[in-house]
TIVO-2410 file (N, C-alpha, C; in nm, 3 decimals):
# residues 202
REC num residu      c1      c2      c3 atome chaine
REC   1      M   8.781   6.100  26.203     N      A
REC   1      M   8.882   6.183  26.271    CA      A
REC   1      M   9.022   6.146  26.225     C      A
REC   2      A   9.044   6.016  26.205     N      A
REC   2      A   9.176   5.971  26.160    CA      A
REC   2      A   9.208   6.027  26.022     C      A
REC   3      I   9.106   6.034  25.936     N      A
REC   3      I   9.127   6.089  25.801    CA      A
REC   3      I   9.162   6.237  25.810     C      A
REC   4      G   9.090   6.308  25.899     N      A
REC   4      G   9.119   6.451  25.916    CA      A
REC   4      G   9.259   6.475  25.968     C      A
REC   5      L   9.302   6.392  26.064     N      A
REC   5      L   9.437   6.405  26.118    CA      A
REC   5      L   9.541   6.377  26.010     C      A
REC   6      Q   9.514   6.278  25.926     N      A
REC   6      Q   9.608   6.244  25.820    CA      A
REC   6      Q   9.622   6.359  25.720     C      A
REC   7      R   9.506   6.421  25.688     N      A
REC   7      R   9.511   6.533  25.595    CA      A
REC   7      R   9.587   6.650  25.654     C      A
REC   8      H   9.565   6.676  25.785     N      A
REC   8      H   9.635   6.785  25.852    CA      A
REC   8      H   9.785   6.761  25.855     C      A
REC   9      T   9.824   6.636  25.885     N      A
REC   9      T   9.967   6.602  25.885    CA      A
REC   9      T  10.027   6.617  25.747     C      A
REC  10      G   9.949   6.578  25.646     N      A
REC  10      G   9.998   6.590  25.509    CA      A
REC  10      G  10.025   6.733  25.469     C      A
REC  11      R   9.939   6.824  25.519     N      A
REC  11      R   9.960   6.965  25.486    CA      A
REC  11      R  10.088   7.018  25.550     C      A
REC  12      L  10.125   6.961  25.665     N      A
REC  12      L  10.244   7.008  25.735    CA      A
REC  12      L  10.373   6.946  25.682     C      A
REC  13      T  10.365   6.821  25.636     N      A
REC  13      T  10.489   6.750  25.601    CA      A
REC  13      T  10.496   6.709  25.455     C      A
REC  14      G  10.399   6.748  25.375     N      A
REC  14      G  10.399   6.708  25.235    CA      A
REC  14      G  10.506   6.778  25.154     C      A
REC  15      G  10.505   6.746  25.022     N      A
REC  15      G  10.602   6.811  24.933    CA      A
REC  15      G  10.711   6.719  24.887     C      A
REC  16      G  10.731   6.607  24.957     N      A
REC  16      G  10.830   6.509  24.915    CA      A
REC  16      G  10.969   6.566  24.901     C      A
REC  17      T  11.040   6.518  24.802     N      A
REC  17      T  11.178   6.562  24.781    CA      A
REC  17      T  11.185   6.710  24.745     C      A
REC  18      D  11.087   6.756  24.667     N      A
REC  18      D  11.085   6.898  24.630    CA      A
REC  18      D  11.061   6.986  24.752     C      A
REC  19      G  10.973   6.939  24.842     N      A
REC  19      G  10.950   7.015  24.964    CA      A
REC  19      G  11.073   7.023  25.051     C      A
REC  20      N  11.144   6.912  25.063     N      A
REC  20      N  11.269   6.910  25.140    CA      A
REC  20      N  11.372   7.004  25.077     C      A
REC  21      E  11.379   7.003  24.945     N      A
REC  21      E  11.472   7.090  24.874    CA      A
REC  21      E  11.436   7.236  24.893     C      A
REC  22      Q  11.305   7.265  24.894     N      A
REC  22      Q  11.260   7.402  24.912    CA      A
REC  22      Q  11.293   7.454  25.051     C      A
REC  23      L  11.269   7.371  25.153     N      A
REC  23      L  11.302   7.411  25.290    CA      A
REC  23      L  11.452   7.434  25.304     C      A
REC  24      T  11.533   7.346  25.248     N      A
REC  24      T  11.678   7.360  25.257    CA      A
REC  24      T  11.723   7.489  25.190     C      A
REC  25      A  11.664   7.519  25.073     N      A
REC  25      A  11.702   7.642  25.002    CA      A
REC  25      A  11.656   7.766  25.077     C      A
REC  26      A  11.537   7.760  25.138     N      A
REC  26      A  11.484   7.875  25.210    CA      A
REC  26      A  11.568   7.907  25.333     C      A
REC  27      V  11.600   7.806  25.410     N      A
REC  27      V  11.681   7.830  25.529    CA      A
REC  27      V  11.823   7.867  25.490     C      A
REC  28      G  11.871   7.813  25.378     N      A
REC  28      G  12.003   7.852  25.328    CA      A
REC  28      G  12.008   7.998  25.291     C      A
REC  29      T  11.901   8.048  25.229     N      A
REC  29      T  11.893   8.190  25.193    CA      A
REC  29      T  11.895   8.277  25.318     C      A
REC  30      A  11.818   8.237  25.419     N      A
REC  30      A  11.817   8.312  25.545    CA      A
REC  30      A  11.956   8.315  25.609     C      A
REC  31      L  12.026   8.202  25.604     N      A
REC  31      L  12.160   8.195  25.661    CA      A
REC  31      L  12.258   8.284  25.586     C      A
REC  32      I  12.245   8.292  25.454     N      A
REC  32      I  12.334   8.377  25.375    CA      A
REC  32      I  12.318   8.523  25.417     C      A
REC  33      V  12.193   8.565  25.438     N      A
REC  33      V  12.168   8.703  25.479    CA      A
REC  33      V  12.230   8.731  25.615     C      A
REC  34      I  12.208   8.641  25.710     N      A
REC  34      I  12.263   8.659  25.845    CA      A
REC  34      I  12.415   8.660  25.841     C      A
REC  35      L  12.472   8.568  25.762     N      A
REC  35      L  12.618   8.558  25.754    CA      A
REC  35      L  12.679   8.681  25.687     C      A
REC  36      A  12.607   8.740  25.592     N      A
REC  36      A  12.657   8.861  25.527    CA      A
REC  36      A  12.670   8.975  25.628     C      A
REC  37      V  12.569   8.990  25.713     N      A
REC  37      V  12.575   9.093  25.817    CA      A
REC  37      V  12.683   9.059  25.919     C      A
REC  38      L  12.694   8.930  25.952     N      A
REC  38      L  12.797   8.887  26.047    CA      A
REC  38      L  12.935   8.918  25.993     C      A
REC  39      G  12.952   8.904  25.861     N      A
REC  39      G  13.081   8.935  25.800    CA      A
REC  39      G  13.118   9.081  25.815     C      A
REC  40      V  13.018   9.169  25.812     N      A
REC  40      V  13.044   9.312  25.830    CA      A
REC  40      V  13.099   9.339  25.969     C      A
REC  41      T  13.052   9.264  26.069     N      A
REC  41      T  13.099   9.286  26.206    CA      A
REC  41      T  13.247   9.254  26.221     C      A
REC  42      L  13.299   9.168  26.134     N      A
REC  42      L  13.441   9.134  26.142    CA      A
REC  42      L  13.530   9.253  26.107     C      A
REC  43      L  13.476   9.345  26.027     N      A
REC  43      L  13.554   9.461  25.985    CA      A
REC  43      L  13.570   9.563  26.097     C      A
REC  44      R  13.475   9.565  26.190     N      A
REC  44      R  13.480   9.659  26.302    CA      A
REC  44      R  13.443   9.585  26.430     C      A
REC  45      M  13.524   9.485  26.462     N      A
REC  45      M  13.493   9.395  26.572    CA      A
REC  45      M  13.481   9.468  26.706     C      A
REC  46      H  13.570   9.563  26.732     N      A
REC  46      H  13.567   9.631  26.860    CA      A
REC  46      H  13.435   9.705  26.881     C      A
REC  47      Q  13.386   9.770  26.775     N      A
REC  47      Q  13.264   9.847  26.786    CA      A
REC  47      Q  13.138   9.760  26.774     C      A
REC  48      L  13.147   9.651  26.699     N      A
REC  48      L  13.029   9.570  26.670    CA      A
REC  48      L  13.032   9.432  26.735     C      A
REC  49      I  13.109   9.417  26.841     N      A
REC  49      I  13.119   9.286  26.906    CA      A
REC  49      I  12.983   9.240  26.957     C      A
REC  50      W  12.899   9.335  27.003     N      A
REC  50      W  12.766   9.298  27.054    CA      A
REC  50      W  12.682   9.237  26.942     C      A
REC  51      L  12.691   9.295  26.821     N      A
REC  51      L  12.615   9.242  26.708    CA      A
REC  51      L  12.672   9.109  26.661     C      A
REC  52      H  12.804   9.096  26.668     N      A
REC  52      H  12.869   8.970  26.632    CA      A
REC  52      H  12.821   8.857  26.723     C      A
REC  53      L  12.815   8.884  26.852     N      A
REC  53      L  12.769   8.784  26.949    CA      A
REC  53      L  12.621   8.751  26.927     C      A
REC  54      F  12.542   8.855  26.905     N      A
REC  54      F  12.398   8.836  26.888    CA      A
REC  54      F  12.369   8.751  26.764     C      A
REC  55      L  12.432   8.786  26.651     N      A
REC  55      L  12.407   8.712  26.528    CA      A
REC  55      L  12.464   8.571  26.534     C      A
REC  56      G  12.578   8.556  26.602     N      A
REC  56      G  12.635   8.422  26.617    CA      A
REC  56      G  12.541   8.328  26.690     C      A
REC  57      L  12.476   8.380  26.794     N      A
REC  57      L  12.378   8.299  26.867    CA      A
REC  57      L  12.250   8.280  26.785     C      A
REC  58      A  12.210   8.384  26.713     N      A
REC  58      A  12.088   8.376  26.632    CA      A
REC  58      A  12.101   8.272  26.520     C      A
REC  59      L  12.226   8.244  26.479     N      A
REC  59      L  12.249   8.144  26.375    CA      A
REC  59      L  12.210   8.003  26.418     C      A
REC  60      I  12.213   7.977  26.548     N      A
REC  60      I  12.195   7.839  26.596    CA      A
REC  60      I  12.062   7.781  26.552     C      A
REC  61      G  11.954   7.859  26.559     N      A
REC  61      G  11.823   7.810  26.519    CA      A
REC  61      G  11.816   7.770  26.372     C      A
REC  62      P  11.848   7.862  26.279     N      A
REC  62      P  11.846   7.828  26.137    CA      A
REC  62      P  11.944   7.715  26.101     C      A
REC  63      V  12.060   7.713  26.166     N      A
REC  63      V  12.156   7.606  26.139    CA      A
REC  63      V  12.097   7.471  26.178     C      A
REC  64      A  12.025   7.467  26.290     N      A
REC  64      A  11.962   7.342  26.333    CA      A
REC  64      A  11.859   7.294  26.230     C      A
REC  65      V  11.782   7.388  26.174     N      A
REC  65      V  11.683   7.353  26.072    CA      A
REC  65      V  11.753   7.303  25.946     C      A
REC  66      K  11.862   7.369  25.909     N      A
REC  66      K  11.938   7.329  25.789    CA      A
REC  66      K  11.995   7.188  25.806     C      A
REC  67      L  12.052   7.161  25.923     N      A
REC  67      L  12.107   7.028  25.948    CA      A
REC  67      L  11.996   6.923  25.949     C      A
REC  68      A  11.880   6.960  26.000     N      A
REC  68      A  11.768   6.866  26.004    CA      A
REC  68      A  11.719   6.834  25.863     C      A
REC  69      S  11.707   6.936  25.778     N      A
REC  69      S  11.655   6.912  25.643    CA      A
REC  69      S  11.753   6.833  25.558     C      A
REC  70      T  11.882   6.868  25.567     N      A
REC  70      T  11.981   6.793  25.489    CA      A
REC  70      T  12.002   6.654  25.547     C      A
REC  71      G  11.996   6.643  25.680     N      A
REC  71      G  12.009   6.512  25.743    CA      A
REC  71      G  11.893   6.421  25.707     C      A
REC  72      Y  11.774   6.478  25.695     N      A
REC  72      Y  11.657   6.398  25.657    CA      A
REC  72      Y  11.676   6.344  25.514     C      A
REC  73      R  11.725   6.429  25.425     N      A
REC  73      R  11.750   6.382  25.288    CA      A
REC  73      R  11.854   6.272  25.288     C      A
REC  74      F  11.959   6.289  25.366     N      A
REC  74      F  12.067   6.190  25.375    CA      A
REC  74      F  12.012   6.055  25.419     C      A
REC  75      V  11.931   6.058  25.528     N      A
REC  75      V  11.877   5.933  25.582    CA      A
REC  75      V  11.783   5.867  25.482     C      A
REC  76      R  11.694   5.946  25.421     N      A
REC  76      R  11.599   5.887  25.327    CA      A
REC  76      R  11.669   5.830  25.204     C      A
REC  77      Y  11.775   5.898  25.159     N      A
REC  77      Y  11.847   5.850  25.041    CA      A
REC  77      Y  11.915   5.716  25.070     C      A
REC  78      Y  11.989   5.710  25.182     N      A
REC  78      Y  12.063   5.588  25.214    CA      A
REC  78      Y  11.975   5.479  25.273     C      A
REC  79      A  11.849   5.515  25.305     N      A
REC  79      A  11.751   5.413  25.344    CA      A
REC  79      A  11.679   5.360  25.220     C      A
REC  80      H  11.725   5.404  25.103     N      A
REC  80      H  11.673   5.358  24.974    CA      A
REC  80      H  11.526   5.394  24.952     C      A
REC  81      D  11.489   5.513  25.001     N      A
REC  81      D  11.356   5.564  24.969    CA      A
REC  81      D  11.350   5.589  24.818     C      A
REC  82      P  11.252   5.534  24.746     N      A
REC  82      P  11.248   5.545  24.599    CA      A
REC  82      P  11.253   5.689  24.547     C      A
REC  83      A  11.176   5.778  24.609     N      A
REC  83      A  11.171   5.916  24.563    CA      A
REC  83      A  11.307   5.985  24.578     C      A
REC  84      Y  11.372   5.962  24.691     N      A
REC  84      Y  11.502   6.026  24.715    CA      A
REC  84      Y  11.612   5.960  24.633     C      A
REC  85      R  11.599   5.832  24.603     N      A
REC  85      R  11.696   5.766  24.515    CA      A
REC  85      R  11.685   5.822  24.374     C      A
REC  86      R  11.560   5.848  24.330     N      A
REC  86      R  11.541   5.907  24.197    CA      A
REC  86      R  11.596   6.049  24.192     C      A
REC  87      K  11.580   6.120  24.302     N      A
REC  87      K  11.631   6.257  24.309    CA      A
REC  87      K  11.783   6.260  24.298     C      A
REC  88      G  11.846   6.158  24.354     N      A
REC  88      G  11.991   6.148  24.347    CA      A
REC  88      G  12.060   6.226  24.456     C      A
REC  89      P  12.188   6.199  24.479     N      A
REC  89      P  12.265   6.268  24.582    CA      A
REC  89      P  12.316   6.403  24.531     C      A
REC  90      P  12.366   6.488  24.621     N      A
REC  90      P  12.431   6.612  24.577    CA      A
REC  90      P  12.557   6.580  24.496     C      A
REC  91      E  12.616   6.683  24.437     N      A
REC  91      E  12.740   6.665  24.363    CA      A
REC  91      E  12.848   6.603  24.451     C      A
REC  92      L  12.938   6.527  24.391     N      A
REC  92      L  13.040   6.455  24.466    CA      A
REC  92      L  13.123   6.549  24.553     C      A
REC  93      V  13.164   6.663  24.500     N      A
REC  93      V  13.247   6.757  24.576    CA      A
REC  93      V  13.172   6.803  24.702     C      A
REC  94      L  13.043   6.831  24.687     N      A
REC  94      L  12.964   6.878  24.800    CA      A
REC  94      L  12.947   6.768  24.904     C      A
REC  95      R  12.933   6.643  24.857     N      A
REC  95      R  12.922   6.531  24.950    CA      A
REC  95      R  13.051   6.510  25.028     C      A
REC  96      V  13.165   6.526  24.961     N      A
REC  96      V  13.295   6.508  25.026    CA      A
REC  96      V  13.319   6.617  25.130     C      A
REC  97      L  13.280   6.740  25.095     N      A
REC  97      L  13.302   6.851  25.186    CA      A
REC  97      L  13.199   6.858  25.298     C      A
REC  98      G  13.086   6.788  25.282     N      A
REC  98      G  12.977   6.796  25.378    CA      A
REC  98      G  13.015   6.769  25.523     C      A
REC  99      P  13.081   6.655  25.552     N      A
REC  99      P  13.118   6.628  25.692    CA      A
REC  99      P  13.208   6.736  25.752     C      A
REC 100      G  13.303   6.785  25.673     N      A
REC 100      G  13.391   6.891  25.721    CA      A
REC 100      G  13.315   7.019  25.749     C      A
REC 101      L  13.218   7.049  25.665     N      A
REC 101      L  13.137   7.170  25.684    CA      A
REC 101      L  13.053   7.159  25.812     C      A
REC 102      I  12.995   7.043  25.834     N      A
REC 102      I  12.916   7.022  25.955    CA      A
REC 102      I  13.004   7.033  26.080     C      A
REC 103      L  13.120   6.967  26.075     N      A
REC 103      L  13.210   6.967  26.191    CA      A
REC 103      L  13.259   7.108  26.224     C      A
REC 104      T  13.304   7.182  26.121     N      A
REC 104      T  13.355   7.317  26.147    CA      A
REC 104      T  13.243   7.411  26.191     C      A
REC 105      T  13.123   7.390  26.139     N      A
REC 105      T  13.009   7.472  26.184    CA      A
REC 105      T  12.987   7.453  26.333     C      A
REC 106      L  12.987   7.329  26.377     N      A
REC 106      L  12.966   7.300  26.519    CA      A
REC 106      L  13.079   7.354  26.605     C      A
REC 107      V  13.204   7.344  26.556     N      A
REC 107      V  13.319   7.394  26.632    CA      A
REC 107      V  13.314   7.546  26.643     C      A
REC 108      V  13.281   7.614  26.533     N      A
REC 108      V  13.272   7.761  26.534    CA      A
REC 108      V  13.166   7.806  26.634     C      A
REC 109      L  13.049   7.745  26.629     N      A
REC 109      L  12.941   7.785  26.719    CA      A
REC 109      L  12.974   7.751  26.864     C      A
REC 110      A  13.025   7.631  26.888     N      A
REC 110      A  13.056   7.588  27.025    CA      A
REC 110      A  13.166   7.673  27.086     C      A
REC 111      S  13.273   7.697  27.009     N      A
REC 111      S  13.383   7.778  27.062    CA      A
REC 111      S  13.339   7.922  27.084     C      A
REC 112      G  13.251   7.972  26.998     N      A
REC 112      G  13.198   8.108  27.017    CA      A
REC 112      G  13.118   8.119  27.145     C      A
REC 113      I  13.038   8.018  27.174     N      A
REC 113      I  12.957   8.018  27.298    CA      A
REC 113      I  13.048   8.013  27.420     C      A
REC 114      V  13.151   7.927  27.415     N      A
REC 114      V  13.245   7.918  27.528    CA      A
REC 114      V  13.314   8.052  27.550     C      A
REC 115      L  13.358   8.116  27.443     N      A
REC 115      L  13.424   8.246  27.455    CA      A
REC 115      L  13.330   8.350  27.515     C      A
REC 116      M  13.205   8.349  27.471     N      A
REC 116      M  13.110   8.447  27.521    CA      A
REC 116      M  13.088   8.428  27.672     C      A
REC 117      L  13.074   8.303  27.714     N      A
REC 117      L  13.047   8.276  27.855    CA      A
REC 117      L  13.170   8.298  27.944     C      A
REC 118      D  13.290   8.264  27.893     N      A
REC 118      D  13.412   8.280  27.972    CA      A
REC 118      D  13.459   8.425  27.977     C      A
REC 119      G  13.430   8.502  27.872     N      A
REC 119      G  13.474   8.641  27.868    CA      A
REC 119      G  13.616   8.654  27.815     C      A
REC 120      P  13.658   8.776  27.780     N      A
REC 120      P  13.790   8.799  27.720    CA      A
REC 120      P  13.906   8.766  27.811     C      A
REC 121      A  13.887   8.775  27.941     N      A
REC 121      A  13.998   8.751  28.034    CA      A
REC 121      A  14.042   8.605  28.034     C      A
REC 122      R  13.953   8.513  27.994     N      A
REC 122      R  13.984   8.370  27.998    CA      A
REC 122      R  13.975   8.306  27.859     C      A
REC 123      R  13.998   8.387  27.756     N      A
REC 123      R  13.976   8.333  27.621    CA      A
REC 123      R  14.076   8.225  27.584     C      A
REC 124      G  14.202   8.240  27.624     N      A
REC 124      G  14.305   8.138  27.603    CA      A
REC 124      G  14.304   8.078  27.464     C      A
REC 125      S  14.313   7.945  27.457     N      A
REC 125      S  14.322   7.876  27.328    CA      A
REC 125      S  14.188   7.872  27.255     C      A
REC 126      W  14.078   7.900  27.326     N      A
REC 126      W  13.947   7.897  27.261    CA      A
REC 126      W  13.937   8.001  27.150     C      A
REC 127      L  14.006   8.114  27.168     N      A
REC 127      L  14.002   8.217  27.065    CA      A
REC 127      L  14.071   8.168  26.938     C      A
REC 128      E  14.184   8.097  26.954     N      A
REC 128      E  14.254   8.043  26.838    CA      A
REC 128      E  14.170   7.935  26.769     C      A
REC 129      I  14.106   7.850  26.850     N      A
REC 129      I  14.019   7.747  26.793    CA      A
REC 129      I  13.906   7.812  26.714     C      A
REC 130      H  13.849   7.917  26.770     N      A
REC 130      H  13.740   7.987  26.703    CA      A
REC 130      H  13.787   8.048  26.571     C      A
REC 131      K  13.904   8.111  26.574     N      A
REC 131      K  13.955   8.176  26.453    CA      A
REC 131      K  13.990   8.075  26.344     C      A
REC 132      V  14.064   7.971  26.381     N      A
REC 132      V  14.106   7.872  26.281    CA      A
REC 132      V  13.987   7.798  26.223     C      A
REC 133      S  13.895   7.756  26.310     N      A
REC 133      S  13.777   7.684  26.261    CA      A
REC 133      S  13.692   7.775  26.174     C      A
REC 134      F  13.689   7.904  26.206     N      A
REC 134      F  13.611   7.998  26.125    CA      A
REC 134      F  13.671   8.013  25.985     C      A
REC 135      I  13.803   8.018  25.977     N      A
REC 135      I  13.870   8.031  25.847    CA      A
REC 135      I  13.842   7.908  25.761     C      A
REC 136      V  13.858   7.789  25.821     N      A
REC 136      V  13.831   7.665  25.746    CA      A
REC 136      V  13.684   7.659  25.706     C      A
REC 137      W  13.598   7.694  25.800     N      A
REC 137      W  13.454   7.695  25.772    CA      A
REC 137      W  13.422   7.793  25.659     C      A
REC 138      G  13.487   7.910  25.659     N      A
REC 138      G  13.462   8.010  25.556    CA      A
REC 138      G  13.491   7.958  25.417     C      A
REC 139      V  13.601   7.884  25.404     N      A
REC 139      V  13.636   7.826  25.274    CA      A
REC 139      V  13.533   7.722  25.232     C      A
REC 140      L  13.495   7.636  25.326     N      A
REC 140      L  13.399   7.530  25.295    CA      A
REC 140      L  13.261   7.585  25.263     C      A
REC 141      I  13.217   7.686  25.337     N      A
REC 141      I  13.084   7.742  25.313    CA      A
REC 141      I  13.081   7.816  25.181     C      A
REC 142      A  13.193   7.877  25.142     N      A
REC 142      A  13.198   7.946  25.012    CA      A
REC 142      A  13.179   7.846  24.898     C      A
REC 143      V  13.249   7.732  24.908     N      A
REC 143      V  13.234   7.627  24.806    CA      A
REC 143      V  13.091   7.572  24.807     C      A
REC 144      H  13.037   7.554  24.927     N      A
REC 144      H  12.901   7.500  24.942    CA      A
REC 144      H  12.797   7.593  24.877     C      A
REC 145      V  12.808   7.722  24.907     N      A
REC 145      V  12.712   7.819  24.851    CA      A
REC 145      V  12.725   7.827  24.700     C      A
REC 146      L  12.848   7.833  24.649     N      A
REC 146      L  12.868   7.840  24.504    CA      A
REC 146      L  12.815   7.714  24.436     C      A
REC 147      G  12.829   7.599  24.504     N      A
REC 147      G  12.783   7.474  24.447    CA      A
REC 147      G  12.632   7.465  24.436     C      A
REC 148      H  12.562   7.541  24.522     N      A
REC 148      H  12.414   7.535  24.522    CA      A
REC 148      H  12.350   7.662  24.466     C      A
REC 149      L  12.431   7.760  24.430     N      A
REC 149      L  12.378   7.892  24.394    CA      A
REC 149      L  12.283   7.886  24.274     C      A
REC 150      R  12.322   7.812  24.171     N      A
REC 150      R  12.240   7.809  24.050    CA      A
REC 150      R  12.104   7.742  24.071     C      A
REC 151      E  12.100   7.644  24.161     N      A
REC 151      E  11.976   7.569  24.179    CA      A
REC 151      E  11.883   7.629  24.283     C      A
REC 152      M  11.930   7.728  24.359     N      A
REC 152      M  11.850   7.784  24.468    CA      A
REC 152      M  11.721   7.850  24.420     C      A
REC 153      P  11.722   7.934  24.314     N      A
REC 153      P  11.595   7.994  24.269    CA      A
REC 153      P  11.492   7.889  24.230     C      A
REC 154      R  11.535   7.784  24.161     N      A
REC 154      R  11.441   7.678  24.122    CA      A
REC 154      R  11.390   7.603  24.245     C      A
REC 155      A  11.480   7.577  24.341     N      A
REC 155      A  11.440   7.506  24.461    CA      A
REC 155      A  11.338   7.585  24.542     C      A
REC 156      L  11.353   7.716  24.548     N      A
REC 156      L  11.261   7.799  24.623    CA      A
REC 156      L  11.121   7.798  24.563     C      A
REC 157      R  11.112   7.770  24.432     N      A
REC 157      R  10.983   7.764  24.364    CA      A
REC 157      R  10.936   7.621  24.343     C      A
REC 158      A  11.003   7.524  24.407     N      A
REC 158      A  10.980   7.383  24.377    CA      A
REC 158      A  10.836   7.341  24.395     C      A
REC 159      V  10.775   7.375  24.507     N      A
REC 159      V  10.637   7.335  24.535    CA      A
REC 159      V  10.564   7.453  24.598     C      A
REC 160      G  10.434   7.449  24.593     N      A
REC 160      G  10.353   7.557  24.648    CA      A
REC 160      G  10.310   7.530  24.791     C      A
REC 161      M  10.228   7.619  24.843     N      A
REC 161      M  10.182   7.609  24.981    CA      A
REC 161      M  10.090   7.490  25.002     C      A
REC 162      R  10.029   7.438  24.896     N      A
REC 162      R   9.936   7.327  24.912    CA      A
REC 162      R  10.008   7.196  24.945     C      A
REC 163      S  10.136   7.190  24.920     N      A
REC 163      S  10.211   7.065  24.942    CA      A
REC 163      S  10.305   7.078  25.060     C      A
REC 164      G  10.249   7.091  25.179     N      A
REC 164      G  10.332   7.099  25.299    CA      A
REC 164      G  10.397   7.232  25.322     C      A
REC 165      G  10.350   7.336  25.250     N      A
REC 165      G  10.412   7.468  25.266    CA      A
REC 165      G  10.400   7.523  25.406     C      A
REC 166      T  10.288   7.492  25.473     N      A
REC 166      T  10.270   7.539  25.610    CA      A
REC 166      T  10.378   7.485  25.703     C      A
REC 167      G  10.406   7.357  25.690     N      A
REC 167      G  10.510   7.296  25.773    CA      A
REC 167      G  10.646   7.356  25.748     C      A
REC 168      R  10.679   7.382  25.621     N      A
REC 168      R  10.809   7.441  25.589    CA      A
REC 168      R  10.819   7.584  25.641     C      A
REC 169      T  10.709   7.659  25.629     N      A
REC 169      T  10.709   7.795  25.681    CA      A
REC 169      T  10.728   7.796  25.832     C      A
REC 170      L  10.658   7.705  25.900     N      A
REC 170      L  10.671   7.696  26.046    CA      A
REC 170      L  10.812   7.655  26.086     C      A
REC 171      A  10.871   7.561  26.012     N      A
REC 171      A  11.007   7.516  26.044    CA      A
REC 171      A  11.106   7.631  26.028     C      A
REC 172      L  11.095   7.703  25.916     N      A
REC 172      L  11.187   7.814  25.891    CA      A
REC 172      L  11.168   7.925  25.994     C      A
REC 173      A  11.041   7.967  26.013     N      A
REC 173      A  11.014   8.074  26.108    CA      A
REC 173      A  11.052   8.032  26.250     C      A
REC 174      G  11.022   7.906  26.284     N      A
REC 174      G  11.055   7.857  26.417    CA      A
REC 174      G  11.204   7.859  26.444     C      A
REC 175      G  11.284   7.820  26.344     N      A
REC 175      G  11.429   7.820  26.360    CA      A
REC 175      G  11.482   7.961  26.380     C      A
REC 176      I  11.431   8.055  26.300     N      A
REC 176      I  11.477   8.194  26.311    CA      A
REC 176      I  11.437   8.255  26.445     C      A
REC 177      V  11.310   8.234  26.484     N      A
REC 177      V  11.262   8.290  26.610    CA      A
REC 177      V  11.336   8.229  26.729     C      A
REC 178      A  11.359   8.098  26.724     N      A
REC 178      A  11.432   8.032  26.833    CA      A
REC 178      A  11.572   8.088  26.848     C      A
REC 179      G  11.640   8.110  26.734     N      A
REC 179      G  11.774   8.168  26.739    CA      A
REC 179      G  11.773   8.308  26.796     C      A
REC 180      L  11.675   8.389  26.754     N      A
REC 180      L  11.666   8.527  26.804    CA      A
REC 180      L  11.633   8.530  26.953     C      A
REC 181      L  11.545   8.441  26.997     N      A
REC 181      L  11.512   8.434  27.140    CA      A
REC 181      L  11.633   8.394  27.224     C      A
REC 182      L  11.709   8.296  27.174     N      A
REC 182      L  11.829   8.253  27.246    CA      A
REC 182      L  11.927   8.368  27.258     C      A
REC 183      A  11.947   8.440  27.147     N      A
REC 183      A  12.040   8.554  27.149    CA      A
REC 183      A  11.991   8.662  27.245     C      A
REC 184      A  11.861   8.689  27.243     N      A
REC 184      A  11.806   8.793  27.331    CA      A
REC 184      A  11.821   8.754  27.479     C      A
REC 185      L  11.798   8.627  27.509     N      A
REC 185      L  11.810   8.581  27.647    CA      A
REC 185      L  11.952   8.591  27.701     C      A
REC 186      L  12.050   8.577  27.611     N      A
REC 186      L  12.191   8.576  27.654    CA      A
REC 186      L  12.258   8.712  27.641     C      A
REC 187      I  12.183   8.816  27.606     N      A
REC 187      I  12.241   8.950  27.595    CA      A
REC 187      I  12.315   8.992  27.723     C      A
REC 188      P  12.262   8.961  27.843     N      A
REC 188      P  12.337   8.999  27.964    CA      A
REC 188      P  12.479   8.941  27.969     C      A
REC 189      D  12.501   8.826  27.901     N      A
REC 189      D  12.634   8.765  27.903    CA      A
REC 189      D  12.731   8.834  27.807     C      A
REC 190      F  12.682   8.931  27.729     N      A
REC 190      F  12.769   9.004  27.637    CA      A
REC 190      F  12.855   9.106  27.711     C      A
REC 191      S  12.818   9.141  27.834     N      A
REC 191      S  12.876   9.256  27.902    CA      A
REC 191      S  13.028   9.249  27.915     C      A
REC 192      A  13.082   9.128  27.938     N      A
REC 192      A  13.227   9.116  27.953    CA      A
REC 192      A  13.299   9.156  27.826     C      A
REC 193      W  13.237   9.128  27.710     N      A
REC 193      W  13.299   9.159  27.582    CA      A
REC 193      W  13.271   9.301  27.535     C      A
REC 194      T  13.164   9.359  27.581     N      A
REC 194      T  13.130   9.495  27.536    CA      A
REC 194      T  13.189   9.603  27.625     C      A
REC 195      S  13.254   9.565  27.734     N      A
REC 195      S  13.317   9.664  27.820    CA      A
REC 195      S  13.437   9.726  27.748     C      A
REC 196      V  13.475   9.843  27.791     N      A
REC 196      V  13.583   9.917  27.723    CA      A
REC 196      V  13.718   9.848  27.736     C      A
REC 197      T  13.733   9.760  27.834     N      A
REC 197      T  13.863   9.692  27.856    CA      A
REC 197      T  13.869   9.554  27.790     C      A
REC 198      A  13.763   9.514  27.720     N      A
REC 198      A  13.758   9.377  27.665    CA      A
REC 198      A  13.870   9.347  27.569     C      A
REC 199      F  13.911   9.445  27.488     N      A
REC 199      F  14.012   9.422  27.387    CA      A
REC 199      F  14.146   9.490  27.420     C      A
REC 200      S  14.163   9.533  27.545     N      A
REC 200      S  14.282   9.608  27.581    CA      A
REC 200      S  14.410   9.527  27.565     C      A
REC 201      H  14.399   9.393  27.577     N      A
REC 201      H  14.519   9.309  27.567    CA      A
REC 201      H  14.513   9.221  27.443     C      A
REC 202      H  14.424   9.252  27.349     N      A
REC 202      H  14.405   9.169  27.229    CA      A
REC 202      H  14.511   9.203  27.126     C      A
***
């Protein structure tokens, strides 16, 4: 039974550094698609505020998976895991920008949630925090995506389903579904922003 359990666990978590890279690239691709649609909502915020709120909340799941996969690589590398040491760290520029990208991501999401719950009447300084952090985040994410763009196709093909592909599929799907469920559950809280008077004093 122990051997069977070990084999089952291996199917879920195998793949090593290539598997980690594949998961990171897969969730990164999903985030790019969501962010592209989210960017469209910025052009017609008054009409698409409901979609902006929904996608902003839906991002939380995939972002959590992305932070987990990159954080796992970080820990294994600095814990001197031989495989991850051979793989090497990301480019220096990406490593330097990494903490800022993580921080601004958290600030953008947190401030967005506060704004959604408080409503437009009490937005105060949170709106400015959300806007400024979003601008900084936008610059950092653009550099991040460009820095990884060339390697993404190779990373997505890094390993097959036999090497922990089930676990990576579950992690990616779970993150997306969790984000969508969270957004769906909080739809009633959109009402303050979707009312006709939400932007009357904006």
